C-alpha positions in Angstrom: 219.5 -17.9 245.1 223.0 -18.0 243.7 225.4 -15.0 243.6 226.0 -13.3 240.7 229.3 -14.1 239.0 229.4 -12.2 235.9 231.7 -12.4 233.1 235.1 -14.1 233.8 238.2 -14.1 231.9 241.7 -16.3 232.9 243.9 -13.6 232.8 243.7 -11.3 235.8 245.1 -8.4 234.3 242.8 -8.3 231.4 240.0 -8.7 233.8 240.9 -5.6 235.6 241.0 -3.4 232.4 236.9 -3.6 232.1 234.0 -3.2 234.2 231.3 -6.0 234.2 228.9 -3.8 232.8 231.6 -3.5 229.9 232.4 -7.4 229.7 228.9 -8.1 229.4 228.4 -5.8 226.5 231.4 -7.0 224.8 230.6 -10.6 225.3 227.0 -9.9 223.6 228.6 -8.2 220.5 231.2 -11.1 220.5 228.7 -14.0 220.8 226.1 -12.2 218.3 229.1 -12.2 215.6 229.9 -16.0 216.5 226.2 -17.0 216.1 226.5 -15.8 212.5 228.9 -17.9 211.3 229.7 -20.2 214.4 233.0 -18.7 214.7 234.8 -15.1 214.7 237.9 -14.7 212.5 240.4 -11.8 212.0 238.4 -10.8 209.0 235.2 -10.5 210.9 236.9 -8.1 213.7 237.0 -4.9 211.6 233.2 -3.9 210.9 232.6 -5.1 214.6 235.0 -3.2 216.2 234.7 0.0 214.1 231.3 0.3 216.0 232.5 -0.2 219.5 232.9 2.7 221.8 236.4 4.5 221.8 237.1 3.3 218.3 234.2 4.5 216.4 234.8 8.3 214.8 238.6 7.7 215.3 239.4 4.6 213.4 238.0 3.3 210.3 237.1 -0.4 209.4 240.2 -0.3 206.9 242.6 1.0 209.5 241.4 -1.4 211.9 242.0 -4.1 209.6 245.6 -2.9 208.8 246.2 -2.7 212.5 245.3 -6.3 213.1 247.2 -7.3 210.2 250.4 -6.5 212.0 249.6 -9.4 214.3 247.9 -11.6 212.3 249.2 -12.9 208.8 246.2 -15.0 208.1 242.6 -13.3 208.2 241.1 -16.6 208.4 242.2 -17.3 212.0 239.8 -17.8 214.8 239.6 -15.7 217.5 238.4 -16.2 221.0 236.8 -14.1 223.4 239.7 -13.1 225.4 242.0 -12.4 222.1 238.8 -10.2 221.1 239.4 -8.3 224.5 243.1 -7.7 223.8 242.7 -6.7 220.4 240.1 -4.2 221.6 242.4 -2.6 224.3 245.3 -2.4 221.7 243.1 -0.5 219.2 242.1 1.8 222.2 245.4 2.7 222.9 246.0 3.3 219.0 243.0 5.2 218.8 244.0 7.4 221.8 247.5 8.0 220.4 246.0 9.1 217.0 243.8 11.9 219.3 247.2 12.7 221.1 249.4 13.1 218.2 247.5 14.2 215.0 247.2 17.6 214.1 243.4 17.1 213.3 242.9 16.3 217.1 244.4 19.8 217.9 242.0 21.6 215.4 239.1 19.6 216.6 235.8 21.1 218.2 237.4 22.6 221.0 239.9 24.8 218.7 237.3 25.4 216.3 235.5 27.5 219.0 238.2 29.8 218.9 237.3 30.9 215.5 233.7 32.0 217.0 235.6 34.2 219.4 234.5 37.7 219.3 237.9 40.0 219.5 236.3 42.7 221.9 234.7 40.6 224.0 235.8 38.1 227.0 234.9 35.2 225.0 238.5 34.0 224.8 238.9 34.3 228.6 235.6 32.4 229.1 236.8 29.6 226.7 240.0 28.7 228.7 238.4 28.4 232.1 238.2 24.6 231.6 241.7 24.1 230.6 241.2 22.1 227.4 241.8 25.0 225.1 245.3 25.8 226.6 246.4 22.5 226.9 245.7 21.9 222.6 247.4 25.1 222.0 250.4 23.7 223.8 250.1 20.5 221.5 249.9 22.8 218.3 253.0 25.0 219.3 255.2 21.7 220.3 253.2 18.7 218.8 252.9 15.6 221.5 254.0 17.6 224.3 250.9 16.2 226.2 249.3 13.0 225.8 245.6 14.2 225.0 244.4 11.2 226.4 245.2 12.8 229.9 243.0 15.9 229.1 239.6 15.8 230.9 237.3 16.8 227.7 233.8 16.2 229.1 231.4 19.2 228.2 230.8 19.6 231.9 233.8 19.2 234.4 233.6 19.2 238.0 236.0 21.4 239.8 238.6 18.5 240.4 238.6 17.8 236.7 239.2 21.7 235.7 241.9 22.0 238.1 243.6 18.7 236.9 243.6 20.4 233.1 245.0 23.6 234.3 247.7 21.8 236.5 248.4 19.6 233.3 248.6 22.9 231.3 250.9 24.9 233.6 253.4 22.1 233.9 253.5 21.3 230.2 254.0 25.3 229.4 257.0 25.1 231.8 258.1 21.8 229.9 258.3 23.3 226.3 260.2 26.5 227.9 257.3 29.1 228.8 258.3 31.3 232.1 255.5 30.9 234.4 255.7 33.2 237.2 253.1 33.7 239.9 250.1 32.1 238.3 248.2 29.4 239.5 245.1 27.0 238.6 242.5 29.5 240.0 244.0 32.4 237.9 243.2 30.5 234.9 239.5 29.3 236.1 238.8 33.0 236.7 240.5 34.0 233.2 242.6 36.7 234.4 243.1 38.3 231.0 246.7 39.7 231.8 247.9 36.4 233.2 245.8 34.3 230.5 247.3 36.6 227.4 250.8 36.2 228.9 250.8 32.6 228.8 249.3 32.2 225.5 251.9 34.8 224.1 254.6 32.7 225.0 253.0 29.6 223.7 252.4 31.2 220.3 256.0 32.9 220.3 257.2 29.4 220.9 255.5 28.0 217.8 256.7 30.9 215.6 260.2 30.6 216.6 260.5 26.9 216.3 262.4 26.9 212.8 264.9 29.7 214.1 267.7 27.2 214.8 270.5 25.6 212.6 269.1 22.0 213.3 265.7 23.0 211.6 267.1 25.4 209.2 270.7 24.8 208.5 270.3 27.6 205.9 270.8 30.0 208.7 274.8 29.4 208.5 274.5 31.8 205.8 274.2 34.8 207.9 278.0 34.6 209.2 281.4 34.3 208.0 283.3 31.0 207.1 284.9 31.3 210.7 283.4 28.1 212.8 283.6 30.6 215.9 281.0 32.5 214.0 278.9 29.6 213.4 279.3 28.5 217.2 278.2 32.1 218.4 275.1 31.7 215.7 274.0 28.6 217.3 274.1 30.3 220.8 271.9 33.3 219.7 268.3 33.2 221.3 265.6 32.6 218.8 264.5 36.5 218.8 268.1 37.7 218.2 268.5 35.3 215.5 265.3 36.6 213.5 266.9 39.8 214.2 270.0 38.8 212.5 268.2 37.2 209.8 266.2 40.4 209.1 269.3 42.6 209.0 271.2 40.2 206.7 268.6 41.0 204.2 268.4 44.4 204.9 271.8 45.2 204.2 271.7 43.1 201.0 268.8 45.5 200.1 270.5 48.5 200.9 268.9 49.6 203.9 271.4 51.9 205.8 270.1 51.4 209.3 270.2 48.2 211.6 267.0 47.0 213.3 267.6 46.3 216.9 264.1 45.5 218.1 260.7 44.8 216.8 259.2 47.9 218.0 260.7 51.4 217.6 263.0 50.3 214.6 259.9 49.2 212.5 257.3 51.9 213.3 257.9 53.9 210.0 257.6 50.6 208.0 260.7 51.4 205.9 262.6 48.2 207.3 259.6 45.9 206.3 259.5 47.7 202.8 262.9 46.6 202.0 262.5 43.2 203.4 259.8 42.5 201.5 261.5 44.1 198.2 264.6 41.7 198.9 262.4 38.6 199.6 259.4 38.8 197.0 260.5 41.4 194.5 257.5 40.3 192.2 254.9 41.6 194.8 256.9 44.9 195.8 256.6 48.4 194.3 258.8 51.6 194.9 255.6 53.3 195.8 255.7 51.9 199.2 258.7 53.8 200.2 257.8 56.9 198.3 254.6 57.0 200.4 254.9 59.9 202.8 251.8 58.9 204.8 252.9 56.1 207.6 249.6 54.8 207.7 249.2 54.3 204.2 252.6 52.7 203.8 251.6 50.4 206.4 248.4 49.5 204.6 250.6 48.8 201.4 253.0 46.5 203.4 250.2 44.3 204.6 248.9 43.8 201.3 252.3 42.7 199.9 252.8 40.3 203.0 249.2 38.9 202.0 250.4 37.9 198.6 252.9 35.8 200.3 250.4 34.1 202.2 251.6 35.7 205.5 248.7 35.8 208.0 247.7 39.5 209.2 248.8 39.0 213.0 248.8 42.8 212.9 246.9 45.8 211.7 248.7 49.1 210.1 248.1 50.7 213.4 250.4 48.0 215.0 253.0 48.8 212.8 252.8 52.6 213.5 252.6 52.1 217.3 255.3 49.4 217.7 253.4 46.7 219.0 256.5 44.2 220.1 254.8 40.9 220.2 252.7 41.2 217.0 255.6 42.9 215.0 257.8 39.7 216.1 254.9 37.4 214.9 254.8 39.3 211.5 258.5 38.8 210.9 258.6 35.2 212.0 255.8 34.6 209.3 257.7 36.2 206.6 260.7 33.7 207.9 258.6 30.8 207.7 257.0 31.5 204.3 260.2 32.9 202.6 263.8 33.1 204.2 265.6 33.9 201.3 268.7 31.7 202.4 270.6 29.6 200.0 269.7 25.9 199.5 273.1 25.1 197.8 275.9 26.3 200.5 278.7 24.5 201.6 278.1 26.1 205.3 275.2 23.8 205.3 276.9 20.5 205.2 279.2 22.0 208.4 275.9 22.8 210.4 274.5 19.4 209.8 277.6 17.9 210.7 277.9 19.2 213.7 277.9 15.8 216.1 274.5 15.5 218.1 274.9 13.1 220.8 271.2 12.1 221.6 271.5 11.5 225.5 273.4 14.8 225.8 270.6 16.5 223.7 268.2 15.4 225.8 269.8 16.0 229.1 270.7 19.7 227.9 266.9 20.0 227.4 265.9 18.9 230.6 268.4 20.9 232.5 267.7 24.0 230.3 263.9 23.9 231.1 264.5 23.2 234.7 266.5 26.0 235.3 264.1 28.3 233.3 261.2 27.1 235.6 263.0 28.2 238.8 262.0 31.9 238.0 265.6 33.3 237.9 266.4 36.4 236.1 268.1 35.2 233.0 266.4 33.0 230.6 268.8 30.2 229.2 268.2 29.8 225.6 271.4 27.6 224.9 272.5 25.9 228.0 276.1 25.2 227.2 277.0 28.6 226.1 274.8 30.6 228.4 276.5 29.1 231.4 280.1 29.5 230.5 280.3 33.0 232.3 279.1 31.5 235.6 276.4 34.0 236.1 273.6 31.7 235.3 275.0 29.0 237.7 275.2 31.5 240.6 271.5 32.4 240.1 270.5 28.7 240.3 272.6 28.2 243.4 271.1 31.2 245.1 267.5 29.8 244.1 268.0 26.6 245.6 270.4 27.5 248.4 269.2 30.9 249.5 272.1 33.2 250.6 274.9 30.9 249.6 276.1 33.2 246.5 278.6 36.2 247.6 277.2 38.5 245.0 280.1 41.1 245.8 282.5 38.8 244.3 280.4 37.9 241.2 280.8 40.1 237.7 277.1 40.3 236.1 277.0 40.1 232.3 278.0 41.4 229.9 281.5 40.1 231.0 284.4 41.5 228.7 287.3 40.1 230.7 287.7 36.3 230.7 289.3 36.2 234.2 285.9 37.5 235.3 284.0 34.6 233.9 286.6 32.4 235.5 286.0 34.1 238.9 282.3 33.6 238.7 282.9 29.6 237.7 285.1 29.1 240.6 282.7 30.4 243.2 280.4 27.9 241.5 282.5 25.2 242.1 283.5 26.3 245.5 279.6 26.6 246.5 279.2 22.9 244.9 282.0 21.6 246.9 280.3 23.1 250.3 277.1 21.7 249.0 278.9 18.1 249.0 278.8 17.5 245.2 281.3 15.4 243.7 283.9 17.6 242.0 286.9 15.9 241.9 289.6 17.6 239.9 286.9 20.1 238.4 287.9 23.8 238.0 285.8 26.8 237.0 287.8 27.0 233.8 286.3 23.7 232.8 282.8 25.5 232.6 284.2 28.6 231.0 285.7 26.2 228.3 282.2 24.6 227.9 283.1 21.0 228.7 279.8 19.9 228.1 279.9 16.5 230.4 281.4 18.4 233.4 278.6 21.0 232.7 276.1 18.2 232.8 277.3 16.6 235.7 277.2 19.7 237.8 273.8 20.6 236.4 272.3 17.1 237.8 273.7 17.5 241.0 272.2 20.7 241.4 268.8 19.3 240.1 268.9 16.2 242.5 270.0 18.5 245.4 266.9 20.8 244.7 264.5 17.9 244.8 266.0 16.4 248.0 266.0 19.5 249.4 262.3 19.8 248.6 261.7 16.6 250.2 263.6 17.3 253.2 261.6 20.4 253.9 258.4 18.5 254.3 259.6 18.2 258.0 256.5 16.0 259.2 258.0 13.1 256.9 261.6 13.6 257.1 262.1 15.1 260.7 264.5 17.4 259.2 266.9 14.6 258.0 268.5 14.2 254.9 266.8 12.4 252.0 268.7 9.8 250.0 268.0 8.1 246.7 267.5 4.9 248.6 264.6 6.5 250.6 262.8 7.6 247.3 263.2 4.0 246.1 261.8 2.4 249.2 259.0 4.7 249.4 258.0 3.9 245.8 258.4 0.3 246.2 256.1 0.5 249.6 253.5 2.8 248.0 253.0 0.2 245.2 252.9 -2.7 247.5 250.4 -1.0 249.7 248.0 -0.6 247.0 248.0 -4.2 246.3 250.1 -4.3 243.3 253.0 -6.5 243.1 255.2 -4.6 241.0 258.7 -3.7 242.7 261.9 -2.2 241.1 265.7 -3.0 242.4 267.2 0.4 241.7 266.4 3.6 239.4 268.3 1.9 236.5 266.0 -1.4 236.8 265.1 -2.4 233.2 261.6 -3.5 234.2 261.1 0.4 234.4 260.8 0.6 230.6 257.5 -0.8 230.0 256.1 2.2 232.2 253.9 -0.3 234.1 255.5 0.4 237.7 255.0 4.2 237.1 251.6 3.8 236.3 251.1 1.5 239.2 252.6 4.3 241.5 250.8 7.0 240.3 247.4 5.1 240.7 248.8 4.2 244.2 248.9 8.1 245.0 245.8 8.8 243.3 243.5 6.1 242.3 241.4 8.1 240.1 244.3 9.6 237.9 245.2 6.3 235.9 242.7 5.3 233.0 243.6 1.7 233.0 241.7 1.3 229.7 244.5 3.5 228.0 247.4 1.4 229.3 249.0 -0.9 227.2 251.2 -4.2 228.4 254.3 -2.4 227.1 255.4 -5.4 225.4 256.9 -3.8 222.3 258.5 -0.3 221.7 255.1 1.2 220.4 253.3 0.1 223.4 256.1 1.1 225.7 256.2 4.8 223.9 252.3 5.0 224.7 252.7 4.0 228.4 255.8 6.3 228.8 253.9 9.5 227.0 250.7 8.9 229.2 252.8 8.7 232.2 254.4 12.0 231.9 251.2 13.8 231.1 249.5 12.1 233.9 252.3 13.2 236.3 251.9 16.5 235.4 248.4 16.7 235.5 248.8 15.7 239.3 251.0 18.5 239.5 254.6 17.1 238.9 257.2 19.5 237.5 259.0 17.0 235.2 261.0 17.7 232.2 262.1 14.1 230.9 260.9 12.8 227.5 259.3 9.2 226.9 262.6 8.1 225.6 264.1 8.4 229.0 261.5 5.9 230.5 261.7 3.8 227.6 265.9 3.7 227.9 265.6 3.8 231.7 267.7 7.2 232.0 268.6 6.9 235.6 268.7 10.2 236.3 265.6 11.4 234.9 263.9 8.0 236.4 265.1 9.3 239.6 263.6 12.9 239.4 260.4 11.7 238.3 259.9 9.1 241.1 261.1 12.1 243.5 258.4 14.4 242.0 255.6 12.2 242.6 257.0 11.5 246.1 257.1 15.2 246.6 253.4 15.8 245.1 252.2 12.8 247.3 253.7 13.8 250.5 252.7 17.5 250.1 249.2 16.1 249.6 249.5 14.9 253.2 251.3 17.9 254.7 249.5 18.6 257.9 247.2 22.1 257.7 248.9 25.2 258.5 252.6 23.8 257.6 254.0 26.0 254.7 255.0 24.4 251.4 258.4 24.4 250.5 257.8 24.7 246.8 257.4 28.0 244.9 255.8 25.8 242.0 254.9 28.0 239.1 256.1 31.0 237.7 254.6 33.3 234.9 257.3 35.4 232.9 258.1 38.7 233.9 258.1 39.6 230.0 254.3 39.1 230.3 254.2 41.8 232.8 254.2 44.6 230.0 250.9 43.2 228.4 249.0 46.1 227.9 245.4 46.8 228.8 244.3 46.7 225.3 244.2 43.0 225.4 243.0 42.8 221.8 246.5 42.8 220.8 246.8 39.0 221.3 243.5 37.7 220.9 243.7 38.8 217.3 246.9 37.1 216.5 245.4 34.0 218.4 242.9 33.6 216.0 245.0 33.9 212.9 247.6 31.5 214.7 245.2 28.9 215.4 243.7 29.0 211.7 247.1 28.6 210.2 248.5 25.5 212.6 245.4 23.7 213.0 243.4 23.7 209.7 
């Protein structure tokens, strides 16, 4: 009896994208369509493909026809089976991207379950145990952070798949600015209330305050005088401080005599809210709100007025009276989003919009800022170039990655009024950098104080590189305590891919062949064969396909356990620095997995913010706003 051969195609790569079961099924459908008219044309594909697995319920026949029209101008062109397979793969990637990037996907069946959560129960904590909800919440807060094709979404997940989701969630949370301290995947699996609510509160806050910056809302320049220095100071403010400044700006114009410095005790009596709403929406306000002596009654009237502005009720009258900081901040942020009361015809706006924005510098600033905040240092960095100028943050980072190196007796802690104290801090930073053998020729502490962006980025890159190389060195079973070089990382990556049977190799971390993502996908598959779904991978032949691959690579790396802060554009444009950190992170994860039992890990991998430790036992406070926030963002 002859051996079974199965369905074969001439392109080995194309063959590798399907199982024999899938190829036989697709061949059967293709031949069935061909029998009807003796050949298959482009025009025949939309109704046929709209019924295929992975495309049905995602792309309509009309959408499929439009996508095919991008490649075929003549819809009467005949299609062979291999072309049919290639188009099917391309459509799968497009459907996956649609699921991963549209808001509708984030408000799908999983998030709809939030609406059914009963606030007085543990339903929410049970719902987050598989990790899917938390991943989707991150995408609601910062769309596109997670490629949802990388999320394990089966109804019943095994422990490995569930752990992958939570790892993806924690690493992605760090990548949007959440501070994650002392939390692991097991904490999320067990649904530990204070840790889960702490993480969710940060995700919600990031979404609510997303527009509190000059780039998104240039009208905020109205809050300062004409002096350009004031505008620079405004740009350096943390979103919460900017929200307070906005609130006080309107309160002062409305005649309110006090200054609101927090979202707790300063708003408990409701007077500030009454003045604010009267200034922003006089048509919905009434003098009786201020005349009312009963704080509870006044709080009720405030919420009724806010509801007329279409602001969701994140809080109850009791929350105002008790001064719940998280809920009051969310309430004010909602008012800002719906009616900020700022001028749309202001010459200052032109200045804010004309501020030069170097794309590469902006991306690197983002990556280094998020990396610093992921280290778990005390100071939270909001604006990298402003926050490092006093030297204190850099000293904290140096002490974290090289413990005991900082002489704290010679350091000045913020707030620092005397300029020479800032120079002293930065001089110690440069001195320590030289001790760590950083390249700092003709660089002085005053360069950091003056906010020299290029020098600051160059210093931070050397800090990040030193940190990852130290982590690799500390895996002594691999390095025997020897220094690790960039060449060692490159050789390891090439060897790993070659050992897996793939032929891709790179000459350096600026090899242009990296732009299509194939090398990284093969590397990820080599260190963990099951983690890459090759059906979702494109050939990376154009910009769209390259971005699909790059987005998928980043999410898969985070899903494994890599803490990376690059963007898809960094892969597509082959940003040498970010490419090195990605490769080194994959190497660290792979070698750490092989680490002999009993040897301590060299990484303090995750953190959950200290600010979340204040979460009260009354966990209803965060369950309630989550429901309102989800309905507004996802419906």
